[in-house]
Each structure stands twice: as C-alpha cells, then as structure tokens.
C-alpha positions as CSV (number, residue, x, y, z in Angstrom):
1,M,0.0,0.0,0.0
2,A,1.3,3.4,-0.8
3,A,2.6,5.6,2.1
4,V,1.8,9.4,1.9
5,I,4.3,11.8,3.4
6,A,3.7,15.5,3.8
7,V,6.8,17.8,3.8
8,A,6.7,21.6,3.7
9,G,3.2,21.6,2.3
10,L,4.2,19.0,-0.4
11,T,2.7,15.6,-0.7
12,A,4.7,12.7,-2.1
13,C,3.6,9.1,-2.7
14,H,6.0,6.3,-1.9
15,S,5.0,2.8,-3.1
16,A,5.6,-0.1,-1.0
17,P,7.6,-3.0,-2.6
18,A,5.3,-5.1,-4.8
19,A,4.5,-8.6,-3.5
20,P,6.4,-11.3,-5.3
21,R,4.6,-12.8,-8.2
22,D,3.5,-16.4,-7.9
23,P,5.8,-18.2,-10.5
24,V,2.9,-20.5,-11.5
25,V,0.5,-17.6,-12.1
26,H,3.2,-15.8,-14.1
27,A,3.7,-18.8,-16.2
28,L,0.0,-19.3,-16.9
29,E,-0.2,-15.7,-17.9
30,Q,2.5,-16.3,-20.4
31,A,0.4,-19.0,-22.0
32,A,-3.0,-17.3,-21.7
33,H,-4.9,-15.8,-24.5
34,P,-7.6,-13.3,-23.4
35,L,-11.2,-14.0,-24.4
36,R,-13.1,-10.7,-25.1
37,S,-16.6,-12.4,-25.0
38,T,-18.5,-15.6,-24.8
39,D,-21.3,-14.1,-27.0
40,P,-21.7,-16.1,-30.2
41,G,-21.9,-12.9,-32.4
42,A,-18.9,-11.2,-31.0
43,D,-15.9,-10.4,-33.3
44,P,-14.0,-13.8,-33.6
45,S,-10.5,-12.3,-33.8
46,D,-9.6,-13.4,-30.3
47,L,-10.3,-17.0,-31.3
48,R,-7.5,-17.2,-33.9
49,A,-5.0,-18.6,-31.4
50,L,-7.6,-21.2,-30.5
51,G,-7.9,-22.1,-34.1
52,D,-4.2,-22.6,-34.3
53,M,-4.4,-24.8,-31.2
54,V,-7.0,-27.1,-32.9
55,G,-4.7,-27.2,-35.9
56,E,-5.6,-29.9,-38.5
57,A,-7.6,-32.1,-36.1
58,T,-10.7,-33.6,-37.6
59,V,-12.5,-33.8,-34.3
60,A,-12.4,-31.1,-31.6
61,G,-13.9,-32.0,-28.3
62,F,-15.2,-29.0,-26.2
63,G,-16.1,-29.9,-22.6
64,E,-18.1,-28.0,-20.0
65,A,-17.7,-27.9,-16.2
66,T,-21.5,-27.8,-15.7
67,H,-24.4,-29.0,-17.7
68,G,-26.3,-25.8,-17.1
69,S,-24.4,-22.6,-17.5
70,H,-25.2,-19.9,-20.1
71,E,-21.7,-19.0,-20.8
72,F,-20.5,-22.5,-21.5
73,F,-23.3,-23.0,-24.0
74,T,-22.9,-19.7,-25.8
75,M,-19.0,-20.1,-25.9
76,K,-19.5,-23.4,-27.7
77,Q,-21.8,-21.8,-30.3
78,R,-19.2,-19.0,-30.7
79,V,-16.3,-21.5,-31.2
80,L,-18.5,-23.6,-33.6
81,R,-19.2,-20.6,-35.7
82,Y,-15.5,-19.9,-35.9
83,L,-14.6,-23.5,-36.7
84,V,-17.2,-23.7,-39.4
85,E,-16.4,-20.4,-41.0
86,E,-12.7,-20.4,-40.6
87,K,-11.5,-24.0,-40.2
88,G,-13.9,-25.9,-42.5
89,F,-15.8,-27.8,-39.8
90,T,-19.1,-29.3,-40.9
91,A,-20.8,-31.0,-37.9
92,F,-21.6,-30.4,-34.2
93,A,-21.9,-33.6,-32.2
94,L,-23.7,-33.5,-28.8
95,E,-24.0,-35.7,-25.8
96,L,-27.5,-36.5,-27.0
97,S,-29.3,-39.5,-28.4
98,W,-28.4,-40.6,-31.9
99,S,-32.1,-40.6,-32.8
100,A,-32.7,-37.1,-31.6
101,G,-29.6,-35.9,-33.6
102,L,-31.1,-37.3,-36.7
103,E,-34.4,-35.4,-36.2
104,I,-32.5,-32.1,-35.6
105,D,-30.3,-32.7,-38.6
106,D,-33.4,-33.4,-40.8
107,Y,-34.6,-30.0,-39.9
108,L,-31.2,-28.4,-40.6
109,Q,-31.0,-30.0,-44.0
110,T,-34.6,-29.4,-45.2
111,G,-35.9,-26.4,-43.2
112,K,-39.1,-28.3,-42.5
113,G,-40.5,-27.1,-39.2
114,D,-38.9,-24.5,-36.9
115,A,-36.1,-24.5,-34.4
116,R,-38.3,-24.1,-31.2
117,T,-40.5,-27.0,-32.1
118,I,-37.6,-29.2,-33.0
119,A,-35.9,-28.3,-29.7
120,K,-39.1,-29.1,-27.8
121,D,-39.5,-32.5,-29.6
122,T,-35.8,-33.6,-29.2
123,L,-34.3,-31.9,-26.1
124,T,-37.2,-31.9,-23.5
125,G,-35.9,-33.2,-20.2
126,S,-32.3,-33.0,-21.2
127,P,-29.6,-30.6,-20.0
128,W,-29.9,-29.0,-23.5
129,D,-33.5,-28.1,-23.2
130,R,-32.4,-24.4,-23.1
131,E,-32.9,-21.2,-25.1
132,E,-29.1,-21.3,-25.9
133,F,-29.7,-24.5,-27.9
134,V,-32.7,-23.2,-29.6
135,D,-30.4,-20.3,-30.7
136,L,-27.7,-22.7,-31.8
137,I,-30.1,-24.9,-33.8
138,Q,-31.5,-21.7,-35.5
139,W,-28.0,-20.4,-36.3
140,M,-27.1,-23.8,-37.9
141,R,-30.3,-23.6,-40.0
142,D,-29.7,-20.0,-41.0
143,Y,-26.2,-21.0,-42.1
144,N,-27.4,-23.8,-44.1
145,S,-29.9,-21.6,-45.9
146,G,-27.0,-19.3,-46.9
147,H,-24.6,-22.1,-47.8
148,P,-26.6,-24.8,-49.7
149,G,-23.5,-26.4,-51.0
150,H,-21.6,-26.5,-47.7
151,T,-24.2,-27.3,-45.1
152,V,-23.5,-28.1,-41.4
153,H,-24.9,-31.2,-39.6
154,F,-26.1,-32.0,-36.1
155,V,-25.1,-35.3,-34.7
156,G,-26.4,-37.0,-31.5
157,D,-23.6,-39.3,-30.4
158,D,-25.2,-40.8,-27.3
159,I,-27.3,-43.9,-26.6
160,G,-31.0,-43.6,-27.3
161,A,-32.3,-42.1,-24.1
162,P,-34.7,-40.9,-22.8
163,T,-36.7,-42.3,-25.8
164,L,-36.4,-44.5,-28.9
165,D,-39.6,-43.6,-30.7
166,D,-41.6,-45.6,-33.2
167,E,-40.3,-43.3,-36.0
168,F,-36.7,-44.2,-35.3
169,F,-37.5,-47.9,-35.4
170,G,-39.3,-47.2,-38.7
171,R,-36.1,-45.9,-40.3
172,I,-34.8,-49.5,-40.0
173,T,-37.9,-51.5,-40.8
174,D,-38.8,-49.2,-43.7
175,Y,-35.3,-49.8,-45.2
176,V,-35.9,-53.6,-44.9
177,R,-39.4,-53.4,-46.3
178,R,-38.1,-51.6,-49.4
179,N,-35.0,-53.5,-50.0
180,H,-35.2,-56.9,-48.2
181,P,-38.9,-57.7,-47.6
182,E,-38.1,-61.4,-46.9
183,A,-36.3,-60.3,-43.6
184,L,-39.1,-58.0,-42.4
185,A,-41.1,-60.6,-40.5
186,K,-38.0,-61.7,-38.5
187,L,-37.0,-58.1,-37.8
188,D,-40.5,-57.2,-36.5
189,E,-40.4,-60.3,-34.3
190,L,-37.0,-59.3,-32.7
191,Y,-38.3,-55.8,-32.1
192,T,-41.5,-56.9,-30.4
193,G,-41.4,-55.7,-26.8
194,L,-38.9,-53.0,-27.6
195,R,-40.6,-50.8,-30.1
196,P,-40.9,-48.1,-28.9
197,I,-39.0,-47.1,-25.7
198,D,-41.0,-44.2,-24.6
199,D,-39.2,-43.6,-21.3
200,A,-35.7,-45.1,-20.5
201,I,-36.0,-44.5,-16.8
202,A,-39.3,-46.3,-16.6
203,Y,-38.0,-49.0,-18.8
204,M,-35.2,-49.7,-16.3
205,S,-37.4,-49.5,-13.2
206,D,-40.5,-51.4,-14.6
207,K,-38.6,-54.3,-16.4
208,P,-36.8,-56.9,-14.3
209,A,-33.2,-57.4,-15.2
210,A,-33.8,-60.7,-16.9
211,E,-36.3,-59.2,-19.3
212,R,-34.0,-56.3,-20.1
213,Q,-31.2,-58.7,-20.8
214,R,-33.5,-60.7,-23.1
215,L,-34.6,-57.6,-25.0
216,A,-31.0,-56.4,-25.4
217,A,-30.2,-59.9,-26.8
218,Q,-33.0,-59.5,-29.3
219,A,-31.9,-56.0,-30.3
220,Q,-28.4,-57.3,-30.9
221,Q,-29.8,-60.1,-33.1
222,A,-31.7,-57.5,-35.1
223,S,-28.5,-55.5,-35.5
224,D,-26.8,-58.6,-36.7
225,L,-29.6,-59.3,-39.1
226,I,-29.2,-55.9,-40.7
227,T,-25.4,-56.3,-41.0
228,G,-26.0,-59.6,-42.7
229,L,-27.8,-57.7,-45.5
230,K,-24.6,-55.9,-46.2
231,G,-24.5,-57.2,-49.9
232,S,-27.0,-54.4,-50.7
233,G,-24.4,-51.8,-49.7
234,G,-24.7,-48.1,-50.3
235,A,-25.3,-45.1,-48.0
236,E,-28.9,-46.1,-47.3
237,F,-27.7,-49.5,-46.0
238,D,-25.0,-47.9,-43.9
239,R,-27.5,-45.6,-42.2
240,A,-29.9,-48.5,-41.5
241,E,-27.1,-50.6,-40.0
242,Q,-25.9,-47.7,-37.8
243,N,-29.5,-47.1,-36.6
244,A,-29.9,-50.8,-35.7
245,R,-26.6,-50.7,-34.0
246,N,-27.7,-47.7,-31.8
247,I,-30.8,-49.6,-30.7
248,A,-28.6,-52.5,-29.7
249,Q,-26.2,-50.2,-27.9
250,T,-29.1,-48.5,-26.1
251,T,-30.7,-51.7,-24.8
252,E,-27.3,-53.1,-23.7
253,F,-26.7,-49.9,-21.7
254,L,-30.3,-50.2,-20.2
255,T,-29.4,-53.6,-18.6
256,V,-27.4,-51.6,-16.0
257,D,-28.1,-52.2,-12.3
258,T,-27.8,-48.6,-10.9
259,N,-27.5,-50.0,-7.4
260,D,-24.4,-52.0,-8.2
261,Q,-21.2,-50.0,-8.6
262,A,-19.5,-52.6,-10.8
263,S,-22.4,-52.7,-13.1
264,L,-22.6,-48.9,-13.3
265,T,-18.8,-48.6,-14.0
266,T,-19.1,-51.2,-16.9
267,S,-22.1,-49.4,-18.4
268,E,-20.5,-45.9,-18.2
269,R,-17.4,-47.2,-19.9
270,F,-19.5,-48.8,-22.6
271,R,-21.4,-45.5,-23.0
272,D,-18.2,-43.5,-23.4
273,Q,-17.0,-46.1,-26.0
274,V,-20.3,-45.9,-27.9
275,M,-20.2,-42.1,-27.9
276,A,-16.7,-42.2,-29.5
277,Q,-17.7,-44.9,-32.0
278,N,-20.7,-42.8,-33.1
279,V,-18.5,-39.7,-33.7
280,I,-16.0,-41.8,-35.6
281,W,-18.7,-43.5,-37.7
282,W,-20.3,-40.1,-38.7
283,Q,-16.9,-38.6,-39.6
284,Q,-15.8,-41.6,-41.6
285,H,-19.1,-41.8,-43.6
286,N,-19.6,-38.1,-44.1
287,G,-16.2,-36.6,-44.1
288,G,-15.4,-33.1,-42.9
289,K,-14.6,-32.1,-39.4
290,V,-16.6,-32.4,-36.2
291,M,-16.9,-30.2,-33.1
292,L,-17.9,-32.5,-30.2
293,S,-19.8,-31.1,-27.2
294,A,-19.9,-32.9,-23.9
295,H,-19.2,-32.7,-20.2
296,D,-15.5,-32.2,-19.3
297,G,-15.7,-35.8,-17.9
298,H,-16.4,-37.2,-21.3
299,A,-14.6,-34.8,-23.7
300,G,-11.2,-35.1,-21.9
301,Y,-8.8,-37.9,-21.6
302,L,-9.3,-38.6,-17.9
303,A,-12.4,-38.3,-15.8
304,G,-12.4,-36.9,-12.3
305,D,-14.4,-39.9,-11.1
306,P,-12.5,-42.9,-12.5
307,A,-14.4,-45.4,-10.3
308,T,-17.6,-44.5,-12.3
309,Y,-16.0,-43.4,-15.6
310,P,-12.9,-45.5,-16.0
311,K,-12.3,-44.5,-19.6
312,T,-13.7,-41.5,-21.4
313,Q,-15.0,-40.7,-24.8
314,G,-12.0,-38.5,-25.4
315,S,-9.7,-41.3,-24.5
316,F,-11.3,-43.7,-26.8
317,L,-11.2,-41.0,-29.6
318,H,-7.5,-40.4,-28.9
319,D,-6.8,-44.2,-29.1
320,A,-8.6,-44.2,-32.5
321,M,-7.5,-40.9,-34.0
322,G,-4.3,-39.8,-32.2
323,A,-3.5,-36.2,-32.9
324,N,-6.6,-35.9,-35.1
325,Y,-8.6,-35.5,-31.8
326,V,-8.0,-32.4,-29.7
327,A,-9.7,-32.1,-26.2
328,I,-10.7,-28.6,-24.9
329,G,-11.8,-28.4,-21.2
330,S,-13.7,-25.6,-19.3
331,T,-13.3,-24.4,-15.7
332,F,-15.0,-21.5,-13.9
333,D,-14.3,-19.7,-10.6
334,R,-17.8,-18.8,-9.4
335,G,-21.5,-18.4,-10.5
336,S,-24.7,-20.3,-11.1
337,F,-25.9,-23.2,-13.2
338,L,-28.9,-25.5,-13.6
339,S,-28.7,-29.0,-12.1
340,K,-30.9,-31.4,-10.1
341,D,-31.2,-32.9,-6.6
342,T,-31.0,-36.3,-8.1
343,A,-29.4,-37.5,-11.4
344,L,-32.4,-39.7,-12.4
345,G,-35.6,-37.6,-12.4
346,G,-36.6,-34.4,-10.7
347,P,-36.7,-30.8,-12.0
348,W,-33.8,-28.6,-13.2
349,K,-33.2,-25.7,-10.8
350,K,-30.6,-23.0,-10.1
351,F,-27.7,-23.5,-7.9
352,T,-25.0,-21.0,-7.0
353,V,-21.4,-21.5,-5.9
354,G,-18.9,-18.8,-4.5
355,A,-15.3,-18.3,-5.5
356,A,-13.2,-21.4,-5.7
357,A,-11.4,-22.5,-2.6
358,P,-7.6,-22.3,-2.2
359,G,-5.9,-25.4,-3.4
360,S,-8.2,-25.9,-6.2
361,N,-7.3,-25.7,-9.9
362,E,-9.8,-22.8,-10.4
363,Y,-8.4,-20.8,-7.5
364,T,-5.0,-20.5,-9.2
365,L,-6.5,-20.1,-12.6
366,N,-8.5,-17.2,-11.4
367,Q,-5.3,-15.3,-10.3
368,V,-4.3,-14.8,-14.0
369,E,-4.9,-11.2,-15.0
370,Y,-7.5,-11.9,-17.6
371,P,-11.0,-12.7,-16.3
372,D,-11.7,-15.1,-19.3
373,Y,-8.9,-16.7,-21.3
374,Y,-7.7,-20.0,-22.8
375,L,-4.3,-21.7,-22.9
376,D,-2.6,-24.5,-24.7
377,V,-1.3,-26.9,-22.0
378,R,0.9,-28.6,-24.5
379,S,3.1,-25.6,-25.2
380,A,2.8,-23.8,-21.8
381,P,6.0,-22.9,-20.0
382,A,7.6,-25.6,-17.8
383,E,6.4,-24.1,-14.5
384,A,2.8,-24.0,-15.7
385,R,3.0,-27.4,-17.3
386,T,4.2,-29.0,-14.1
387,W,1.4,-27.4,-12.1
388,L,-1.2,-28.3,-14.8
389,D,-0.1,-32.0,-14.7
390,A,-0.8,-32.3,-11.0
391,A,-4.3,-33.4,-9.9
392,R,-6.3,-31.0,-7.7
393,P,-9.9,-30.5,-6.6
394,T,-11.9,-29.2,-9.6
395,R,-15.6,-28.5,-10.0
396,Q,-17.2,-31.2,-12.3
397,I,-21.0,-30.6,-12.1
398,G,-23.4,-32.7,-14.1
399,T,-27.0,-33.6,-13.7
400,E,-26.8,-33.8,-9.8
401,F,-25.8,-31.2,-7.2
402,P,-24.4,-30.8,-4.6
403,V,-21.3,-32.9,-5.3
404,E,-17.8,-32.7,-4.1
405,P,-15.0,-31.4,-6.4
406,E,-13.1,-34.1,-8.2
407,N,-9.4,-34.4,-8.4
408,V,-8.4,-33.6,-12.0
409,A,-5.0,-33.1,-13.6
410,L,-5.9,-30.5,-16.3
411,G,-2.7,-31.0,-18.3
412,R,-3.3,-34.8,-18.6
413,S,-7.0,-34.4,-19.2
414,F,-7.0,-31.7,-21.9
415,D,-4.9,-30.2,-24.7
416,V,-6.5,-26.7,-24.2
417,V,-8.2,-25.2,-21.2
418,V,-10.7,-22.4,-21.2
419,Q,-11.2,-20.5,-17.9
420,L,-14.2,-18.3,-17.2
421,R,-14.4,-16.1,-14.1
422,E,-18.1,-16.1,-13.6
423,V,-21.0,-18.1,-15.2
424,H,-24.8,-17.8,-14.9
425,E,-27.5,-20.3,-15.1
426,A,-28.7,-21.3,-18.6
427,E,-32.1,-20.1,-19.7
428,Q,-34.9,-22.7,-19.7
429,R,-36.5,-23.1,-23.0
430,K,-39.6,-21.0,-23.5
431,P,-42.8,-22.7,-24.6
C-alpha cells in the first residue's frame, strides 16, 4: 500500500515493494490468450489462437464444467461458428441420443418445421433443453440456408435415451421393407417388446433385469440381421445398419443395475465407448470435421471420477485418432448453473457457488490477470505445465448437485483449457 508523506506543504507518494509474483500464475499468464466475449456474435479475432491450437484435427472435443451454464453454451456456439467459417468444420456432435440428432439434422437440411418445435421434440428433459440450444439450432439452419453447397450437420452421439420412438425404429424397418422384404417378419419379431421405448428410466425401473437382458439380446440379433444384408451396400444401408446398432447399444446400456457400482462402471465405460464410436462413424461416412460437445468428464482424456468413468469418450477418440482429436476443457471460478437434486428424475433448478477454494485448480487459474482466457497446455511454460499436470480439486458438475469437487489433472486431461471467471445459469427453453 502506498505511504503518503507531507513535507513543507508538499505531498509525495512512496509505493511499498510489490508482493512477489507467484511463478505459476506468471507462467500461466505467459500461456494465456484473453477472451473478449462468450457471445456467439462477437468479433471472432480473439479465437484465432484457439484455431491454431485445434490445428488440423478432424474432431475437436469441447467440454463443460457444468451441464447448465449460459456462458459454456454460448461459448460453444461461438467456437462452432469460428470453426465452421474459418476451419472448415461441418458438424456439431452433442452428448444427445443418436435418434434425436437425426431429427434435428433433418430440420437443418430441409428447413421443414422450426427450431423451437424441433428443440421441444428432441431436447425436452435433457440438459440441453435451453434457449441457448434453440439459438444454436437456429444459427445452424440459417447458415445452411445461406450455404446450400456446404451445409453443417447435427449429430447426437449418445445412446437412445430418454426415448427411442416408433419413427426411429421405422427408419430401419422401412429400409428392410423396401430392400429386403423377406427379412421383415423376423425383424419385426425381434423388435417386439422393444418398439418403442418411450421412457428409458421407466424401462429400467419397470422391467426386471432378466427381461431387459433378453430384449438387449433381441436388439443385438436385429442389428446382426441388418449387418447380414450388407450385400446391398450403399449409404442407405450404412444408415440402417448404424441405426440398428444404436438400438442394440441402447438396450445393452439399459441392462445396467444402478444399485451396483461394478455394473454402473461397466455401463458408463460402454457408453463413453459408444459415444466415441458414433462420432467416428459419422466422420468416416460423411467426411469433414466435427466439433464435439460434452461434459468435461467425457470430452477429456481422464475423468475426475474414474471409479464410475474409467475410460472417457475423449480417451477412446484419442486411441482411434491420435493427434486428429483435440480435447478442450472448461473451468470457472464462481457463478450459477442448472442441475438437479438427483441425477435420475426431478426438476432442473438453479444452484450458485462462490469463489473457488484455495488449493483448487480454479483458485489459481483465477489469479491470472484476464477474467476469461484460454491456454494450450501442450506448449505452456515448464512451470505452468508442471502445475497443470498435478491433480487438484476441480468442479465437475453434471446432472446432480451438490457434489464434491473431483481431483483433476488439467494438463493430462486436456490439450486446451478455457477459464471463465463467472458463469450464470442457462435459460430454460420458453414454450
């Protein structure tokens, strides 16, 4: 603090010695690139360094530290716009059911319907049932209207929950009816008792484990039946095969015993593997580059809760793609978000947390001079890289709160980290 001395009517200001800089914070500042805005329509020039960090990767995963904060959602749209317009990306993949993704993409490609109705039909009950995602879908449709020869696509890469409706089953049976009518009776028989799944949570609670296992076996037989028709080939066959595979994946996941930790761990590993496989399938069959959106615990290489999530979507993608996959993680110091009292069921509501506690990753990240910024952990100065590679408590907030911070090593989990000083709860979708 400055000391003020009055001598012969004159006032002088003598500054006290500055406190020594934390070498870790100084190193982080050397690596940090300031973000001027999280608004999707802001000037994108501050994202150029992020574009360099993505490089030539064909899939860029962008995580979020909560499933319900406005700034995480708008920042993702902002980055998507930049990657589409400046880096040639052509798809947005979300931690959403494969079937819902197809419905949204049908709207994006044809313009039939409107963004708000499509969001209601596909996102209700999910963390993405928010105004920010209505806006994202609308931007993607507007972009396609102006770029008919270079459209962007929406991909749901998750299992088919909370629903697998009759229309989705129809995508498979209609293909068989048109091209292999001799196989239709057997396919209908295998899907009996499965078509449709209106509520995945009710499906798990109402059906005994043995029945769910039997239905999963039937779904796998149906998937194998479609694969056996491969001689027909072509894009239409590929889509039918992938859709049947997703039903099999979904019913396998729904055999989980949520009261048994070993079963839960096995199922969550399977789910992350499925999400990675679906992204890879889409990219291989459609080309172009994909921006993937998921929770930090899926998009990164390591989860903060390895007992439940032993191998992440990002880890599976890295195994398959190497440097063609880039993982971007998000952190925040304080603010609000939407979550629930219990992961399965219950309403979404606002929660608020104060500034991050000393000893956490966010506490130190918040000491950097910029309120919002991003950095490449791969090229950070040695002092910063050593700090980033150590596991510390970090907020990882999903569909249930309160939860304790999880030990996360940011430098081993992500290639790039985005730090926001304050976030606010996302806006629930308007009717």
